[in-house]
N, C-alpha and C positions, 0 to 999 in steps of 0.2 A: 244218892239221896234226893228224891224228887222234891222240888220246891212247891210254892203255893202261888197260884195265879188268881188275882182278884181283879175283876173288870167293873168299871163304872160306866153305866150306859144311861142314855136319856136323850130326849129331843134337843134340838139347838136351843141354847140359852138356859139349860138346866144346871149349869155350874160344874160340869164334870172335871174340867181341868183344875179349878179352884179346890174342889173337894179331894181330888187325887193328891194334890200337893199337901193339903192339910193332913190327910191320912198318912202320907209318907212321914211327915214330921212327927206325928203322934207315935207311930210304930217305932221310929228310930229312938225316941225318948224311952221306949220300953226295952231298948237294947237289942232290937231285932234287925236282921240284915234286910234292907228294903231297897228296891229300885223302882222308880216311876218312869213308865214309857207312855208314849202317846201316838195314836194313829189317826190319820196317816203321818208318816215320819217325814215331814216336809223338809227337814235338813239333809235328807239322804237322796241321792240320785234315783233310788228305787221308787220314789214317789212321782216320778216324771209323768207317767201315764195317768195317775190319779189327778195331778194338777191339770193336765190337758182335758180330762173328762169334766172336772168341776168348772173349768174355765169356759167350757162349751165348744171346745175344738172338734168334738165328735158329734155335736148336735146341741141346740140351745135348750132342749128339754131333757130331763132325766130319762124319759121313755124312748129317746132316740138311740140309746145304747141298751141292748138286751141285758138282762140280769147276769147271765153267765159271763159275758165279756167284761162287764163293769166289775164284777166280783173278782175276776182274775187280776185286774189292775191293783186292787187293794190287797189281795192274797199274796202276790209277789212282794209287795212292799213289806208286809208283815213277816214273810219268810226271810227277807234280807235283814230286817231288824233283829229277828230272833237269832239268826246264825252269827251275826257280827257284833251284837251288843249285849244280849242277855241270856243266851243259851247256857253258857257255863255257870253264870250266877244262879240261874234257876235250878240247874241240875245238881248244884252243890247246896241246895236247901234254902236258897234265898226266896224272899217274898217279893213278887213282882206285882205292881199296881198298874193296870192299863187303863188309860183314858181312851175308850173305844177299843174294839177288837173284832174278831170274826162276827160277833154279835151285832155289830153295826151293819155289816154286809147283809146279815139276815133281814133286818128291819127295812133298810133302804132299798134293797133289791126285790124282796118278796112283794112289795107293794105294786110292782109293775104287772103283777098277775091278779086278776079278779077271781079266777077259778081256784077254789080251795085245794083241789088235787094237784094243780100245777104248782101252787105255793109249797105244798109239802114235798113234792118231787124236787123242787129247787133246794129246799132246806136240807134234804137228805144228801143231795149232790154236794152242797157246800160243806157239810160236815165231813163227808168222805174226802173231799179235795183238800181242805185245810188241815183237818186233824189226822187224816189218813195218809194221803199221797204226799203232802208237804211236811207232815210230821210235826205240826205245831201243837203245843200243849193245849188241852181242854181247860177252860176256866174251872177253878174250884168253887168260886162264888161270883155271881153276877148280880150287881146291885143296880136297880133301875131307879134313877132320880126322877120321880114322877112330877111333872109340872103341867098345869092346864095349857091347852093349845093356845088360847088367846094371850096368855102371858108370854109364851114362847114367841109368838108372832110379834108382839110388841118389843121384846128384847132384841130380836133379830133386826127389826126396823131401826131401833135406837142405835144399835151397833153400826149399822150402815150409815146413819146420819152423822156419826162421830168419825167417819172415815174408813170404817171396816168394810171389806168387800163382801158382796153376797154372791155365793156360788150358785150353780144352776139348781141345786136343791132348795136353797133358801129363797130364790127368786120366784118359785112356784109354790104359793101358799097352799094350793090344793094338794100338792105332793106332801107338804108338811102335815097336813091333816091325815092323809093316808098313813104316814109313818106313825103318827100319834096313836092311831087305831091299832096298827100292827104291833106296837109295843105291848099293848094289852093282851094280844093274842099270844105273843112269845112269852110273856110273863107267866102265863098259865101252862103253856106247852112245855117249857123247860124248867119251871120251878124257880124262877129268879126271885130275888128279894126286892120288894118294893118299899121305897122310902119317899113319903110325900114331902115336897119342897114348899108347900103352901099350907096356910091355915086361915080359914074364914076369908078366902079369896085374896090373901096377901102372902107375899114371899116370907118364909120363915127366916130367922137369923141364920147366917152361914154357920155359926158355931153350933147351933142346935141341930142342924142337919148333920154336921160333922160328928156330933156326939152319937147320933143314931147309927151312922155309918161305922164308927169305931166299935160300937156295941155289937153290930152284926158281924163284923170281921173277927173280933175277939172270940165270939161264940163259935165261929168256924175254925179258928186256929186252935 
């Protein structure tokens, strides 16, 4: 009995982890079997190459590592997580909430190509690799937590000032801008569900955003 995979996506600072945890709690109160996973899985040895990439060991700029190589770092981490942590739960009908997934590979790596045809070629390869060759499940619902670029940049800076590290993605604001644009492209290409995290230029209350997410999920379930 196949389970349900729900993915929360969004640019840095959009609140994916917070909303994933909140959704997990809400679904559990409804009596549903739920598991929350997050990618990269930094607690697992499988994320070693991801950590090296984000730390800048392979180059100080995201463009220093081609999309196919970088995607494999993340894909292997997801494969390890699926096989060791949630495959059985998912295959027995459980609901899995993922904070980032293959969808993050799509947005972060496709931006390294300006050519539209090369982008689509990469996306097709990524789908074949992760969903086909690695046999990872496709998401049943992808929710994009949409947040204006300027707010994302401010939140990333504030997090760094409070002691949080900035990886090579966050250090290059032009790269964040490209990712923000790419989310819009993927939203329409794959039919993701968009939920705005702001209203009149200000962040909406966490609870209000969470209610919109819960409604979208219950409609899917």
